[in-house]
C-alpha positions as CSV (number, residue, x, y, z in Angstrom):
1,M,0.0,0.0,0.0
2,C,1.5,3.2,-1.1
3,G,1.2,6.6,-2.7
4,I,2.2,7.3,-6.3
5,A,2.8,10.4,-8.3
6,G,4.2,11.5,-11.6
7,V,4.7,14.3,-14.1
8,L,5.1,13.8,-17.9
9,Y,5.8,16.7,-20.2
10,F,5.0,16.3,-23.9
11,S,7.4,19.0,-25.1
12,N,11.1,19.1,-24.6
13,K,10.9,20.3,-21.1
14,P,12.6,18.9,-18.0
15,V,10.6,18.0,-14.8
16,D,11.6,20.0,-11.8
17,K,12.6,17.4,-9.1
18,A,11.2,19.7,-6.4
19,V,7.7,19.3,-7.9
20,I,7.8,15.5,-7.5
21,R,9.1,15.9,-4.0
22,R,6.3,18.2,-3.1
23,M,3.8,15.8,-4.6
24,T,5.0,12.8,-2.5
25,D,5.5,14.9,0.6
26,G,1.9,15.9,0.4
27,M,0.9,12.2,0.9
28,A,3.7,11.0,3.1
29,H,1.1,9.4,5.4
30,R,0.3,6.8,2.7
31,G,3.9,5.5,2.9
32,P,6.0,6.3,5.9
33,D,8.5,3.5,5.4
34,A,10.4,4.8,2.3
35,D,10.3,7.2,-0.5
36,G,11.8,7.0,-4.0
37,F,12.1,9.0,-7.2
38,Y,12.9,8.6,-10.9
39,D,14.2,11.5,-13.0
40,G,13.9,10.9,-16.7
41,Y,14.2,14.5,-18.0
42,E,10.6,14.9,-19.4
43,L,9.3,12.3,-16.9
44,G,9.4,12.3,-13.1
45,L,8.0,9.6,-10.8
46,G,7.6,9.5,-7.1
47,H,6.6,6.9,-4.6
48,R,5.8,6.6,-0.9
49,R,6.0,3.1,0.6
50,L,4.1,1.3,3.3
51,S,5.9,-2.1,3.4
52,I,3.6,-5.1,3.3
53,I,5.0,-7.7,0.9
54,D,8.8,-8.2,0.5
55,L,10.0,-5.8,3.1
56,S,13.5,-5.5,1.6
57,T,14.8,-2.3,0.1
58,A,15.1,-4.2,-3.2
59,A,11.4,-3.8,-3.6
60,N,11.4,-0.1,-3.2
61,Q,9.9,2.0,-6.0
62,P,10.0,3.4,-8.6
63,F,10.9,0.0,-9.9
64,A,12.5,-1.1,-13.2
65,D,12.1,-4.4,-14.9
66,N,15.2,-6.6,-15.5
67,S,15.5,-5.4,-19.1
68,G,15.5,-1.7,-18.1
69,R,12.8,-0.9,-20.7
70,Y,10.0,-0.3,-18.1
71,T,9.8,1.8,-14.9
72,M,6.8,1.7,-12.7
73,V,5.1,3.1,-9.6
74,F,2.4,0.9,-8.0
75,N,-0.1,1.4,-5.2
76,G,-2.0,-1.6,-3.8
77,E,-1.6,-5.3,-3.6
78,M,-1.8,-8.1,-6.2
79,Y,-3.1,-10.9,-4.0
80,N,-2.5,-13.7,-6.6
81,Y,1.0,-12.5,-7.5
82,Q,2.5,-16.0,-6.8
83,E,0.1,-17.6,-9.3
84,V,1.0,-15.0,-11.9
85,R,4.7,-15.3,-11.2
86,A,4.4,-19.0,-11.9
87,K,3.3,-18.1,-15.5
88,L,6.5,-16.1,-16.0
89,P,9.2,-18.7,-15.8
90,E,11.4,-16.9,-18.4
91,Y,11.7,-13.8,-16.2
92,A,14.7,-13.6,-13.8
93,F,13.2,-12.2,-10.6
94,R,15.3,-10.2,-8.2
95,T,12.6,-9.8,-5.5
96,T,10.0,-11.9,-3.8
97,G,7.0,-9.5,-3.9
98,D,4.2,-8.5,-6.1
99,T,5.7,-5.3,-7.6
100,E,8.1,-7.1,-9.8
101,V,5.5,-9.6,-10.8
102,L,3.3,-6.8,-12.0
103,I,5.9,-5.1,-14.2
104,A,7.1,-8.5,-15.5
105,A,3.5,-9.4,-16.5
106,Y,3.2,-6.1,-18.3
107,A,6.4,-6.7,-20.2
108,K,5.0,-10.0,-21.4
109,W,1.3,-9.3,-22.0
110,G,1.0,-5.6,-22.2
111,A,-2.5,-4.4,-21.3
112,D,-3.8,-8.0,-21.2
113,C,-1.8,-8.5,-18.0
114,L,-4.8,-7.0,-16.2
115,Q,-6.9,-10.1,-17.0
116,H,-4.5,-12.1,-14.8
117,F,-4.5,-9.9,-11.7
118,R,-6.7,-10.2,-8.6
119,G,-6.2,-7.4,-6.2
120,M,-6.6,-3.7,-5.5
121,F,-4.2,-1.5,-7.4
122,A,-3.5,1.7,-9.3
123,F,-0.2,1.9,-11.2
124,A,1.7,3.7,-13.9
125,I,4.4,2.2,-16.2
126,W,6.7,4.2,-18.4
127,D,7.9,2.5,-21.6
128,H,11.4,4.0,-22.3
129,Q,11.5,2.5,-25.8
130,E,8.1,3.7,-27.0
131,K,8.0,6.8,-24.9
132,E,4.5,6.1,-23.7
133,M,2.8,5.9,-20.3
134,F,0.4,3.1,-19.3
135,V,-1.8,3.6,-16.3
136,A,-4.5,1.3,-14.9
137,R,-6.9,0.9,-11.9
138,D,-8.4,-2.1,-10.3
139,R,-11.8,-3.4,-11.3
140,L,-13.9,-2.2,-8.3
141,G,-12.1,1.1,-7.7
142,V,-10.6,0.2,-4.4
143,K,-7.5,2.2,-5.0
144,P,-7.7,5.8,-6.3
145,F,-6.1,7.3,-9.4
146,Y,-6.4,11.0,-10.1
147,Y,-4.9,12.8,-13.1
148,F,-4.7,16.2,-14.8
149,L,-4.1,16.3,-18.6
150,D,-3.7,19.3,-20.9
151,S,-1.8,20.0,-24.1
152,E,1.5,20.3,-22.3
153,K,1.6,17.7,-19.5
154,F,0.1,14.7,-17.7
155,L,0.1,14.6,-13.9
156,F,-1.2,11.8,-11.7
157,A,-1.3,10.8,-8.1
158,S,-3.1,8.8,-5.5
159,E,-4.5,12.0,-4.0
160,T,-5.8,15.3,-5.5
161,R,-3.8,17.1,-2.8
162,A,-0.6,15.7,-4.3
163,I,-1.5,17.1,-7.7
164,L,-2.3,20.4,-6.2
165,A,1.1,20.4,-4.4
166,S,2.7,20.5,-7.9
167,G,1.5,24.1,-8.3
168,A,0.6,23.3,-11.9
169,V,-3.2,23.1,-11.4
170,P,-5.4,26.0,-10.3
171,R,-7.1,25.5,-6.9
172,K,-10.7,25.9,-8.2
173,A,-13.6,23.7,-7.4
174,D,-15.6,21.9,-10.0
175,P,-19.4,22.8,-9.8
176,A,-20.4,19.4,-11.2
177,A,-18.4,17.8,-8.4
178,M,-20.0,19.9,-5.8
179,A,-23.4,19.0,-7.1
180,D,-22.5,15.3,-6.8
181,F,-21.3,16.0,-3.2
182,F,-24.5,17.7,-2.1
183,S,-26.6,15.0,-3.6
184,Y,-24.6,11.9,-2.5
185,Q,-22.0,13.1,0.0
186,S,-19.1,12.2,-2.3
187,V,-17.8,13.0,-5.8
188,S,-18.6,10.5,-8.6
189,F,-16.5,9.5,-11.7
190,P,-15.2,11.2,-13.8
191,H,-14.9,14.3,-11.6
192,S,-12.8,15.3,-8.6
193,M,-13.6,18.3,-6.4
194,I,-10.9,20.2,-8.4
195,A,-11.8,21.5,-11.9
196,G,-9.5,19.7,-14.4
197,I,-8.5,16.9,-12.1
198,R,-10.3,13.7,-13.0
199,Q,-10.6,10.2,-11.7
200,L,-9.6,7.2,-13.8
201,E,-12.6,5.0,-14.2
202,A,-12.6,1.8,-12.1
203,G,-11.7,-1.2,-14.3
204,S,-10.1,0.8,-17.0
205,W,-6.6,1.6,-18.4
206,M,-5.2,4.5,-20.3
207,R,-2.2,5.1,-22.6
208,I,-0.6,8.5,-23.1
209,K,1.9,9.1,-25.9
210,E,2.9,12.5,-27.3
211,G,-0.1,14.1,-25.7
212,R,-2.6,11.6,-27.2
213,T,-4.6,9.3,-25.0
214,T,-6.3,6.0,-25.5
215,T,-8.7,4.7,-22.8
216,R,-10.3,1.3,-22.5
217,V,-12.6,-0.3,-19.9
218,Y,-11.4,-3.8,-19.3
219,W,-14.0,-4.8,-16.7
220,K,-17.5,-3.8,-15.8
221,V,-19.6,-4.8,-12.8
222,T,-22.3,-5.6,-15.3
223,G,-21.9,-7.9,-18.3
224,N,-20.1,-10.8,-16.7
225,P,-22.1,-14.0,-17.7
226,V,-21.6,-16.9,-15.2
227,D,-22.0,-20.5,-16.5
228,F,-23.5,-22.2,-13.5
229,D,-26.6,-24.2,-12.6
230,F,-28.5,-21.8,-10.4
231,G,-31.4,-24.2,-10.1
232,N,-29.5,-26.1,-7.4
233,R,-29.6,-24.1,-4.2
234,K,-27.1,-26.3,-2.4
235,K,-24.5,-26.0,-5.1
236,V,-25.0,-22.2,-5.2
237,Q,-24.3,-22.0,-1.5
238,E,-21.3,-24.3,-1.8
239,K,-19.9,-22.0,-4.6
240,I,-20.4,-18.9,-2.5
241,R,-18.7,-20.4,0.4
242,A,-15.7,-21.5,-1.7
243,L,-15.4,-18.0,-3.3
244,M,-15.6,-16.3,0.1
245,L,-12.9,-18.6,1.5
246,Q,-10.8,-17.9,-1.6
247,S,-11.2,-14.2,-1.2
248,V,-10.1,-14.2,2.4
249,K,-7.1,-16.4,1.7
250,R,-6.0,-14.0,-1.0
251,R,-6.2,-11.1,1.4
252,L,-4.0,-12.9,4.1
253,V,-1.0,-12.7,1.8
254,S,1.4,-10.5,3.7
255,D,4.9,-10.3,5.2
256,V,3.5,-8.4,8.2
257,P,0.8,-9.4,10.7
258,V,-2.8,-9.1,9.5
259,G,-5.6,-8.1,11.8
260,A,-9.4,-7.8,11.4
261,F,-12.1,-5.4,12.4
262,L,-14.6,-7.4,14.5
263,S,-17.9,-5.7,15.3
264,G,-19.8,-8.9,16.1
265,G,-22.1,-8.5,13.1
266,I,-22.6,-11.0,10.4
267,D,-20.1,-9.6,7.9
268,S,-17.1,-9.1,10.1
269,S,-17.8,-12.4,11.9
270,A,-17.8,-14.2,8.6
271,V,-14.5,-12.7,7.6
272,V,-12.9,-13.7,11.0
273,G,-14.3,-17.2,10.8
274,L,-12.9,-17.7,7.3
275,M,-9.5,-16.3,8.4
276,A,-9.3,-19.0,11.0
277,E,-10.4,-21.6,8.4
278,A,-7.9,-20.3,5.9
279,G,-5.1,-21.2,8.2
280,D,-4.6,-18.2,10.4
281,D,-4.2,-20.1,13.7
282,K,-4.8,-17.1,15.9
283,P,-6.2,-14.1,14.0
284,N,-5.7,-10.7,15.4
285,T,-9.1,-9.1,16.0
286,F,-10.1,-5.7,17.2
287,N,-13.4,-4.6,18.6
288,I,-14.5,-1.0,19.4
289,Y,-16.8,-1.0,22.4
290,F,-18.7,1.5,24.4
291,S,-19.4,2.0,28.1
292,E,-23.1,2.6,27.3
293,K,-24.5,-0.9,27.7
294,E,-27.6,-0.3,25.7
295,F,-25.4,0.3,22.6
296,D,-22.5,-1.9,23.3
297,E,-22.1,-5.0,21.1
298,S,-18.8,-6.2,22.3
299,A,-20.3,-9.4,23.9
300,Y,-21.0,-10.7,20.4
301,A,-17.5,-9.9,19.2
302,E,-16.1,-11.7,22.2
303,M,-18.3,-14.7,21.4
304,V,-16.9,-14.8,17.8
305,A,-13.3,-14.3,19.1
306,A,-13.7,-17.2,21.5
307,K,-15.1,-19.5,18.9
308,F,-12.2,-18.9,16.5
309,N,-9.5,-18.5,19.1
310,T,-8.4,-15.1,18.1
311,N,-5.9,-12.8,19.7
312,H,-8.7,-10.3,20.6
313,T,-8.3,-6.7,21.6
314,R,-11.1,-4.6,23.0
315,I,-10.8,-0.8,22.6
316,L,-13.0,1.5,24.7
317,L,-14.2,4.6,22.8
318,K,-16.3,7.3,24.2
319,P,-18.5,9.4,22.0
320,E,-16.4,12.4,23.0
321,S,-13.4,10.7,21.3
322,F,-15.1,11.3,18.0
323,L,-15.5,15.0,18.8
324,D,-11.8,15.2,19.9
325,E,-10.7,13.6,16.6
326,L,-13.1,15.5,14.4
327,Q,-10.7,18.1,13.1
328,H,-8.0,15.4,12.5
329,A,-10.5,13.4,10.5
330,L,-11.6,16.4,8.4
331,D,-7.9,17.3,7.8
332,A,-7.4,13.7,6.6
333,M,-10.0,14.1,3.8
334,D,-8.3,14.3,0.4
335,T,-11.7,14.6,-1.0
336,P,-14.6,15.9,1.2
337,S,-17.1,13.3,2.4
338,G,-20.2,13.4,4.5
339,D,-19.1,10.2,6.1
340,G,-15.8,8.7,7.1
341,V,-15.1,10.1,10.6
342,N,-15.9,6.8,12.2
343,T,-13.5,5.0,9.8
344,Y,-10.7,7.4,10.7
345,V,-11.1,7.0,14.4
346,V,-11.3,3.2,14.3
347,S,-8.4,3.0,11.9
348,K,-6.3,5.2,14.1
349,V,-6.7,3.2,17.3
350,I,-6.0,-0.1,15.5
351,R,-2.9,1.4,13.9
352,Q,-1.8,2.6,17.4
353,K,-2.0,-1.1,18.4
354,G,0.8,-1.9,16.0
355,M,-1.1,-3.2,13.0
356,T,-0.4,-2.1,9.4
357,V,-2.9,-4.5,7.7
358,A,-6.5,-5.2,8.6
359,L,-9.4,-7.0,7.0
360,S,-12.8,-5.4,7.0
361,G,-16.4,-6.7,6.5
362,V,-17.5,-3.7,4.5
363,G,-19.4,-4.6,1.3
364,G,-21.5,-7.5,2.7
365,D,-24.7,-5.5,2.8
366,E,-24.2,-4.2,-0.8
367,L,-23.5,-7.7,-2.2
368,F,-26.1,-9.7,-0.2
369,A,-29.0,-7.3,-0.1
370,G,-28.6,-6.2,3.4
371,Y,-30.1,-2.7,3.2
372,P,-33.9,-2.0,3.4
373,Y,-34.0,-0.4,0.0
374,F,-33.2,-3.8,-1.7
375,S,-36.7,-5.0,-0.6
376,Q,-38.1,-1.6,-1.3
377,Y,-36.9,-1.8,-4.9
378,L,-38.6,-5.2,-5.4
379,Q,-41.8,-3.7,-4.1
380,L,-41.4,-0.7,-6.4
381,R,-41.0,-2.9,-9.4
382,Q,-44.2,-4.8,-8.5
383,K,-45.9,-1.5,-9.1
384,D,-44.6,-0.7,-12.5
385,W,-48.2,0.1,-13.6
386,L,-48.0,3.3,-11.6
387,W,-45.7,4.9,-14.2
388,K,-48.3,4.2,-16.9
389,L,-50.6,6.6,-15.2
390,P,-50.7,10.4,-16.0
391,R,-48.3,12.3,-13.7
392,F,-51.0,14.3,-11.9
393,I,-52.6,11.0,-10.9
394,R,-49.3,9.7,-9.7
395,N,-48.9,12.8,-7.5
396,L,-52.2,12.0,-5.8
397,A,-50.6,8.8,-4.5
398,T,-48.6,10.6,-1.9
399,I,-51.6,12.6,-0.5
400,G,-52.2,11.6,3.0
401,Q,-48.7,10.4,3.7
402,P,-47.0,12.2,6.6
403,A,-44.6,15.0,5.7
404,G,-40.9,14.2,5.7
405,S,-38.1,12.9,3.6
406,R,-39.9,9.6,2.9
407,K,-42.8,11.4,1.3
408,Q,-40.5,13.7,-0.6
409,R,-38.6,10.7,-2.0
410,M,-41.9,9.0,-3.0
411,Q,-43.0,12.2,-4.8
412,Q,-39.6,12.4,-6.5
413,L,-39.8,8.7,-7.6
414,L,-43.3,9.1,-9.0
415,R,-42.1,12.1,-11.1
416,Q,-39.6,9.9,-12.8
417,E,-40.2,8.3,-16.2
418,S,-40.2,4.9,-14.7
419,G,-39.3,2.9,-11.6
420,S,-36.2,1.4,-13.2
421,I,-33.0,1.2,-11.3
422,D,-31.3,4.1,-13.2
423,K,-34.2,6.3,-12.0
424,A,-34.8,4.8,-8.6
425,Y,-31.3,4.4,-7.2
426,P,-30.3,8.1,-7.3
427,V,-33.4,8.9,-5.3
428,F,-32.8,6.1,-2.7
429,R,-29.2,7.3,-2.1
430,Q,-29.5,11.1,-2.2
431,I,-28.9,13.2,0.9
432,I,-30.2,16.6,-0.3
433,T,-33.2,16.6,-2.7
434,P,-33.2,18.7,-5.9
435,E,-36.0,20.8,-4.4
436,L,-33.9,21.8,-1.4
437,M,-30.9,22.4,-3.6
438,R,-32.9,24.8,-5.7
439,R,-33.8,26.7,-2.5
440,L,-30.3,26.9,-1.0
441,T,-28.2,27.6,-4.1
442,R,-28.2,30.0,-7.0
443,D,-26.2,28.1,-9.7
444,E,-28.1,25.9,-12.2
445,A,-25.2,23.4,-12.1
446,F,-26.5,22.2,-8.7
447,T,-29.9,21.2,-10.1
448,A,-28.7,19.6,-13.3
449,P,-28.5,15.8,-13.6
450,T,-25.7,14.5,-11.4
451,S,-22.7,12.5,-12.8
452,L,-24.1,9.4,-11.1
453,A,-27.5,9.7,-12.7
454,T,-26.0,10.2,-16.1
455,F,-23.7,7.2,-15.6
456,L,-26.6,5.0,-14.6
457,V,-28.6,6.0,-17.6
458,S,-25.7,5.2,-19.9
459,H,-25.6,1.7,-18.4
460,K,-29.4,1.2,-18.2
461,E,-29.5,-1.7,-20.7
462,E,-26.7,-3.6,-19.0
463,L,-28.2,-3.1,-15.5
464,Q,-31.6,-4.5,-16.7
465,Q,-29.9,-7.8,-17.7
466,L,-29.3,-8.5,-14.1
467,P,-31.8,-9.9,-11.5
468,L,-33.6,-7.1,-9.7
469,L,-31.7,-7.4,-6.4
470,S,-28.4,-7.5,-8.3
471,Q,-29.4,-4.3,-10.2
472,V,-29.4,-2.6,-6.9
473,S,-26.0,-4.1,-6.0
474,A,-24.5,-3.0,-9.3
475,A,-25.9,0.5,-8.9
476,E,-24.3,0.5,-5.4
477,Y,-20.9,-0.3,-7.0
478,M,-21.3,2.5,-9.5
479,G,-22.4,4.9,-6.8
480,Y,-22.2,4.9,-3.0
481,T,-20.0,1.8,-2.6
482,Q,-17.2,3.0,-4.9
483,H,-17.4,6.8,-4.4
484,T,-18.2,6.9,-0.6
485,L,-17.6,3.6,1.1
486,L,-14.4,2.6,-0.6
487,K,-13.0,6.1,-1.0
488,D,-13.5,6.8,2.7
489,T,-12.0,3.5,3.7
490,D,-8.9,4.3,1.6
491,Q,-8.4,7.9,2.5
492,M,-9.2,7.5,6.2
493,S,-7.2,4.4,6.8
494,M,-4.2,5.6,4.8
495,A,-4.3,8.8,6.7
496,V,-2.9,6.8,9.6
497,S,-0.8,4.4,7.5
498,L,-3.2,1.4,7.8
499,E,-3.9,-0.9,4.8
500,V,-7.5,-2.1,4.8
501,R,-8.5,-5.1,2.7
502,E,-12.1,-5.9,1.9
503,P,-12.9,-9.6,1.1
504,F,-16.4,-8.8,-0.1
505,F,-14.9,-6.7,-2.9
506,D,-13.4,-9.7,-4.8
507,Q,-14.0,-9.9,-8.5
508,D,-14.8,-13.6,-8.7
509,L,-17.2,-13.4,-5.7
510,V,-18.9,-10.3,-7.0
511,E,-19.4,-11.7,-10.5
512,F,-21.0,-14.9,-9.2
513,V,-23.3,-13.3,-6.5
514,L,-24.6,-10.8,-9.0
515,A,-25.7,-13.6,-11.2
516,V,-27.7,-15.3,-8.4
517,P,-31.5,-15.2,-9.1
518,D,-33.6,-13.1,-6.8
519,E,-35.5,-16.1,-5.4
520,L,-32.2,-17.4,-3.9
521,K,-30.9,-14.0,-2.7
522,K,-34.0,-12.4,-1.3
523,P,-33.4,-12.4,2.4
524,T,-35.8,-14.4,4.7
525,Y,-33.7,-12.9,7.5
526,P,-30.7,-10.5,7.3
527,K,-28.3,-11.7,4.5
528,S,-29.7,-15.2,4.7
529,L,-28.0,-16.4,1.5
530,L,-24.6,-15.5,2.9
531,V,-25.3,-17.0,6.3
532,E,-26.7,-20.3,4.9
533,S,-23.8,-20.5,2.4
534,L,-21.3,-20.4,5.4
535,H,-23.4,-22.6,7.7
536,P,-22.4,-23.6,10.4
537,L,-19.6,-21.1,10.6
538,L,-21.6,-18.4,12.3
539,P,-23.2,-18.9,15.8
540,D,-27.0,-18.5,15.7
541,E,-26.7,-15.7,18.4
542,I,-24.8,-13.6,15.8
543,V,-27.2,-14.3,12.9
544,H,-30.5,-13.7,14.7
545,R,-29.6,-11.1,17.3
546,K,-31.3,-7.8,17.4
547,K,-29.2,-5.2,15.8
548,Q,-28.2,-2.5,18.3
549,G,-25.5,-0.2,16.9
550,F,-24.3,3.0,18.3
551,L,-25.7,6.0,16.5
552,F,-23.6,9.0,17.2
553,P,-25.7,12.0,18.2
554,W,-24.5,14.3,15.5
555,D,-27.8,16.3,15.5
556,T,-27.4,16.9,19.2
557,W,-23.7,17.7,18.9
558,L,-24.4,20.2,16.1
559,R,-26.9,22.0,18.3
560,N,-24.5,22.0,21.3
561,E,-20.8,21.0,21.4
562,L,-20.3,21.6,17.6
563,R,-22.6,24.6,17.4
564,S,-19.9,27.3,17.1
565,F,-17.9,25.1,14.7
566,G,-21.0,24.6,12.5
567,D,-22.1,28.2,12.7
568,K,-18.8,29.5,11.6
569,H,-18.6,27.3,8.5
570,I,-22.3,27.7,7.6
571,R,-21.9,31.5,7.7
572,N,-18.7,31.3,5.6
573,M,-20.4,29.1,3.1
574,A,-23.3,31.5,3.0
575,E,-20.9,34.2,1.7
576,R,-20.1,32.1,-1.4
577,S,-21.7,33.4,-4.7
578,F,-23.5,30.1,-5.5
579,I,-25.3,30.0,-2.2
580,D,-28.6,31.8,-1.4
581,A,-27.3,33.2,1.9
582,D,-30.7,34.0,3.4
583,Q,-32.2,30.6,2.7
584,L,-29.1,28.7,4.0
585,L,-28.9,30.8,7.2
586,Q,-32.7,30.4,7.7
587,Y,-32.4,26.6,7.3
588,W,-29.6,26.5,9.8
589,K,-31.6,28.6,12.3
590,R,-34.6,26.3,11.9
591,F,-32.4,23.3,12.6
592,L,-30.9,24.9,15.7
593,S,-34.5,25.5,16.9
594,G,-35.3,21.8,16.7
595,D,-37.4,21.9,13.5
596,K,-38.0,18.2,12.6
597,S,-38.2,19.0,8.9
598,T,-34.5,19.8,8.8
599,R,-31.8,17.1,9.0
600,W,-28.3,17.4,10.4
601,S,-26.9,15.3,7.5
602,E,-28.0,18.0,5.0
603,L,-26.3,20.8,6.8
604,W,-23.3,18.7,7.6
605,L,-22.4,18.6,3.9
606,F,-22.2,22.4,3.8
607,I,-20.0,22.4,6.9
608,V,-17.7,19.8,5.6
609,L,-17.3,21.3,2.2
610,E,-16.6,24.7,3.6
611,Y,-14.0,23.3,5.9
612,W,-12.4,21.4,3.0
613,L,-12.4,24.5,0.7
614,E,-10.8,26.6,3.4
615,K,-8.3,24.0,4.4
616,N,-7.1,23.5,0.9
617,G,-7.3,27.1,-0.4
618,V,-9.8,26.1,-3.1
619,S,-12.0,28.8,-4.6
620,C,-15.4,28.4,-6.1
């Protein structure tokens, strides 16, 4: 796990070494163990290393292949690198890690090397002979890759802050990105929060030569036919179990100890149980617990830890700890997010316990229909006849429903052309409705279709080939999962130099589960397909317990402990030209007075964005 950066000039202009140094210094937290640089006149590469596999200095980057033709910087892990290495007997390896396997595979297969890889990665390879750059990103977008391209140069890095540190890109916000953020609490492909800096699409590669680019998508979450007899429930469950075990085994590859987050829920318990089954005799597990007994779930985590004989560590956190760490968490955000503070705090305490790698159960809900709106979407599609009615009649359907966000969402859904996933999912996941955005902002960019909505429409036909529940999962991968969940996991864990690996985001597992018919996947109890596939791995007490969960009182904090912090940033945001100051300040005042029609999560987005803009010196 690392941070990568590079600058390539298309004209006969040398790269300033100080620029690359500033870019890597700006993300030193991603790799505290070593830094490295390559100076090739028109090309400069930089790397920060967090040593996980092959801890020797021989594996430091930038890394050249044994012919000297290619030089590479690489962020992430190739979990099956030993399998790929076995396919390259003609290459004389000097190291024992995955970095050299990756560059050797590219030397042999070119872009087709990506078909052999299983892992999370973003990398750039310079071909000295052809004078061209090849960059690629993993299938599910676990690892970030940002770039800036104009007629003169190509810059890239693991973080937008690193590109800004080059001094070559204006610090100006992208209105389309801000619109995404206000709608979905994160920024969707292809934008970043900075105008001109873009995200490389997940599952794609790009070649850059003499200022010309070629881009290809080599994998999509849709369009992966699976040849399997789904009529046999038992065989489906056996296959899921085998793929889950394979995924966990892959993510145990490391030359440093591997730990695991253990909340005591189904997903994290499944990961820990499979770690033990995969041969980790005494997994390192970590549980965050609370002194408030009505919220504390540590007893379930201890039950799992005892069953699988883990080296278990309980870490007491008080709600006030999150307040104490709030500014550190906000400072850690390379890209603003309405979520992620929890991830930062938990990652930090685990890193302080000496771990550099941890497995997480994130992604189980998205893959195995664990959220309520999976069932809501099934119910919605059973009422497709509604969208055949005139719009004014559809509007009547919400009369009599209590006021609130649920009624607003239903009204918004019924105004759509249909209840198909490309129309329904953006409504399910939005934080701020278009109606509220029209009231609080002055710029039309904030009420135009979001990048996510446009992307889903462009993939509508592919999405409709999937079972209904899998349509929701695929939309999740295109939306919240990739751009909020995975992005927050990366930026918040790497802020404290912790590598997090997510077994539920495994290509082979995802492709198979998305092909499972609805009648097998529809939960009879939470994530029943996953639980029954792993039976008897998980104790019944874990599967059927009542979910407690500690909901941090952000609404109360914003009215009390965080009131001055929020007020300052709301007022600063109100001064920006795209904001209707009177409306925003009035909305904030209503919230402070306890108005139930306002939500803390809506106002929090304005506060976080204003903090991020000020912190990074970004203008609007």
